C-alpha positions in Angstrom: 45.0 14.7 -36.6 45.9 15.2 -33.0 43.1 17.0 -31.2 40.4 16.0 -33.7 37.0 15.3 -32.3 35.5 11.9 -32.3 33.1 12.9 -35.1 35.9 14.3 -37.3 37.9 11.2 -36.8 35.0 9.0 -37.7 34.5 10.9 -40.9 38.2 10.9 -41.9 39.8 8.7 -44.5 41.1 5.3 -43.4 44.7 6.5 -43.8 44.0 9.6 -41.6 42.5 7.4 -38.9 45.4 5.0 -39.0 47.8 7.9 -38.5 45.7 9.8 -35.9 47.9 8.8 -33.0 51.1 7.3 -34.3 53.8 5.9 -32.0 57.2 7.3 -32.9 60.2 5.0 -32.1 63.6 6.7 -31.5 67.1 5.5 -30.6 68.5 7.2 -27.5 71.7 8.5 -29.0 73.2 11.8 -28.0 71.0 14.7 -29.1 67.8 12.7 -29.6 66.0 14.9 -27.2 66.3 17.9 -29.6 65.0 15.8 -32.5 62.0 14.6 -30.5 61.2 18.3 -29.9 59.8 18.3 -33.5 56.8 16.3 -32.2 53.7 17.9 -30.7 53.3 17.7 -26.9 51.5 14.6 -25.9 52.8 12.5 -28.8 53.7 8.9 -28.0 57.5 8.3 -28.1 59.0 4.8 -27.7 62.6 4.7 -26.7 64.7 1.7 -27.8 67.3 -0.2 -25.8 70.5 -1.5 -27.2 73.7 -3.0 -25.8 75.7 -0.1 -27.1 73.6 2.6 -25.3 72.7 0.5 -22.2 69.4 0.3 -20.5 70.2 3.2 -18.2 70.4 5.5 -21.2 66.9 4.3 -22.3 65.5 5.2 -18.9 67.4 8.5 -18.7 66.0 9.7 -22.1 62.5 8.4 -21.2 62.4 10.3 -18.0 63.6 13.5 -19.7 61.0 13.2 -22.4 58.2 12.7 -19.9 59.3 16.0 -18.3 58.8 17.6 -21.7 55.2 16.5 -22.0 55.5 13.4 -24.1 53.8 10.0 -23.5 56.9 7.8 -23.3 57.2 4.1 -23.7 60.7 2.8 -22.8 61.9 -0.6 -24.2 62.9 -3.0 -21.5 65.3 -5.5 -23.0 65.4 -8.7 -21.0 68.9 -9.7 -22.1 70.3 -6.3 -20.9 69.0 -6.6 -17.3 71.4 -8.5 -15.0 69.1 -9.5 -12.1 66.1 -8.8 -10.0 67.9 -6.0 -8.1 68.5 -4.1 -11.3 65.0 -4.7 -12.5 63.7 -3.3 -9.2 65.8 -0.2 -9.6 64.5 0.3 -13.1 60.9 -0.1 -11.9 61.6 2.5 -9.1 62.9 4.9 -11.7 59.9 4.4 -14.0 57.6 5.1 -11.0 59.5 8.2 -10.1 59.4 9.5 -13.6 55.6 8.8 -13.9 56.1 6.3 -16.7 53.1 3.8 -16.9 53.8 1.9 -20.1 56.7 -0.2 -21.4 57.5 -2.3 -24.4 59.2 -5.6 -23.3 61.6 -7.2 -25.8 64.2 -9.9 -25.6 67.0 -7.6 -26.8 70.2 -8.2 -28.7 72.7 -8.6 -25.9 74.8 -11.7 -26.4 75.3 -13.4 -24.1 72.5 -12.2 -21.8 73.6 -9.9 -18.9 71.9 -12.2 -16.4 69.0 -14.5 -15.7 66.5 -13.1 -18.3 67.0 -14.8 -21.7 63.9 -13.5 -23.4 60.9 -11.2 -23.1 58.8 -14.0 -21.5 61.4 -14.3 -18.6 61.2 -10.6 -18.0 57.4 -10.4 -18.1 57.3 -13.2 -15.5 59.8 -11.3 -13.3 57.8 -8.0 -13.6 54.6 -9.9 -12.7 56.2 -11.0 -9.4 56.9 -7.5 -8.1 54.9 -4.2 -7.8 55.3 -1.9 -10.7 53.7 1.2 -12.2 53.0 -0.2 -15.6 49.4 0.0 -16.6 50.1 -1.1 -20.2 52.8 -3.5 -21.5 53.5 -4.1 -25.2 55.3 -7.1 -26.8 56.8 -7.6 -30.2 55.5 -9.5 -33.2 57.4 -10.8 -36.3 55.1 -10.9 -39.4 57.9 -12.3 -41.5 59.7 -14.3 -38.9 63.0 -13.8 -37.2 66.4 -14.7 -38.7 67.5 -16.7 -35.7 64.2 -18.1 -34.4 61.8 -20.6 -36.1 58.2 -19.6 -36.7 57.0 -22.3 -34.3 59.2 -21.0 -31.5 58.0 -17.4 -32.2 54.4 -18.5 -31.9 55.0 -20.4 -28.7 56.8 -17.4 -27.3 53.9 -15.1 -28.3 51.4 -17.4 -26.6 53.6 -17.4 -23.5 53.8 -13.6 -23.4 50.3 -12.6 -24.5 48.6 -13.1 -21.1 50.9 -10.5 -19.5 50.6 -8.0 -22.4 48.1 -5.4 -23.6 49.1 -5.1 -27.2 51.5 -6.3 -29.9 53.7 -3.9 -32.0 55.2 -5.6 -35.0 58.6 -5.5 -36.6 58.8 -3.6 -39.9 57.0 -5.2 -42.7 56.8 -4.0 -46.4 54.2 -6.6 -47.5 50.6 -6.0 -46.4 49.6 -9.6 -47.4 52.3 -11.1 -45.2 51.2 -8.8 -42.4 47.6 -9.6 -42.5 48.3 -13.3 -43.0 50.4 -13.3 -39.9 47.8 -11.5 -37.9 45.2 -14.0 -39.1 47.5 -16.9 -37.9 47.9 -15.2 -34.5 44.1 -14.8 -34.2 43.7 -18.5 -35.1 46.1 -19.3 -32.3 43.8 -17.6 -29.8 45.7 -14.4 -29.4 43.4 -11.4 -29.7 45.7 -8.5 -28.5 45.4 -5.2 -30.5 48.2 -4.9 -33.1 50.2 -1.7 -33.8 51.7 -2.2 -37.3 55.4 -1.4 -37.5 56.1 0.8 -40.5 59.3 2.5 -41.5 59.1 6.3 -41.4 60.7 8.6 -43.9 64.3 7.4 -44.0 67.2 7.3 -46.4 66.6 4.3 -48.6 70.2 2.9 -48.2 69.9 3.0 -44.4 66.5 1.4 -44.6 67.7 -1.5 -46.7 70.7 -2.1 -44.4 68.7 -2.1 -41.2 65.9 -4.2 -42.8 68.3 -6.9 -43.8 69.9 -7.0 -40.3 66.5 -7.2 -38.5 65.0 -10.1 -40.5 62.7 -8.5 -43.0 64.7 -9.7 -46.0 61.5 -11.4 -47.2 59.8 -8.0 -47.5 62.7 -6.7 -49.5 62.5 -9.7 -51.8 58.8 -8.8 -52.1 59.8 -5.3 -53.3 62.2 -6.9 -55.8 59.4 -9.0 -57.2 57.3 -5.9 -57.6 59.4 -3.9 -59.9 57.5 -0.6 -59.8 57.8 -0.4 -56.0 61.5 -1.2 -56.2 62.0 1.4 -59.0 60.2 4.1 -56.9 62.3 3.3 -53.9 65.5 3.4 -55.9 64.7 6.8 -57.5 63.8 8.5 -54.3 66.5 9.5 -51.8 64.0 8.7 -49.0 61.5 6.0 -48.6 57.9 7.1 -48.8 55.6 5.1 -46.5 52.4 6.3 -48.0 51.5 3.4 -50.4 52.1 0.8 -47.7 50.3 2.8 -45.0 47.3 3.2 -47.3 47.2 -0.6 -47.9 47.4 -1.2 -44.2 44.6 1.4 -43.6 42.3 -0.6 -45.9 42.2 -3.2 -43.2 41.5 -0.8 -40.4 37.8 -1.6 -40.1 38.2 -5.4 -40.3 37.5 -6.7 -36.8 39.2 -10.0 -37.7 42.5 -8.1 -38.0 42.3 -5.7 -35.1 44.7 -3.0 -36.1 45.0 -0.4 -33.3 47.4 2.0 -35.0 51.0 2.4 -36.3 54.4 2.1 -34.7 56.7 4.3 -36.8 60.4 3.4 -36.9 61.9 6.8 -37.4 65.6 5.8 -37.2 65.8 9.2 -35.6 64.5 11.0 -38.7 61.8 12.4 -36.5 61.0 15.7 -38.2 60.8 14.1 -41.7 58.5 11.4 -40.4 56.3 13.8 -38.5 56.0 16.0 -41.6 54.9 12.9 -43.6 52.3 12.0 -41.0 50.8 15.5 -41.3 50.7 15.4 -45.1 49.3 11.8 -45.3 46.6 12.5 -42.7 45.3 15.6 -44.6 41.8 15.2 -46.2 
């Protein structure tokens, strides 16, 4: 519903409003620029960072996509940045490219490349130098993390929240787990807007493999407990996000939850996910 007026949006269904301005996450592999071209100009594209691709590749792709008219949010992975000098060079490149938002994560590099062990360390370092970032996002884990306890995750979120403008969550397939986690975050005094992480239209086998690796096994167990959903997923070649997105949208007007929108994990299936957004947002 990009380009819709405020009146049209207010009269739209909850699902259409949830999907009005989705954030599309992509992995900066070779050829991703051509896949992103399927999105309309002005769409928000978040570009991941991984040890295999390197942080420079994230910045390179981000700068190129800005030049093509997209609103770009690079992921800055703390464990991939060696020192303050490298961070300053990254900040300079963001400024030069006209990038004013970033998503700060801990990252998967092991061991860390330098002094920044987690997102909190990197946020503190960013706060100590001039930078062009008007908005900073941080991650949330509705179903926990395979290597970090729930108590540690909440402590880390409390540490990061004062330096952040919003939370984008890891993929979650269980709306009850999602809203329960948001409620616990609010009870801890964290009132940042939340972008709900949803899987886009992706091959079901790839989705299951990635989900297990990234700590959403509990969600997959939820699907197993709910046979109809598992059967639907098994029959389809691709995962259909519609039922879950509709369940999330039902909470859109609850001020206690504070859902700001969706963060779509495309796994580089950009065109298929874009087409789903268009269909799902239709009246």
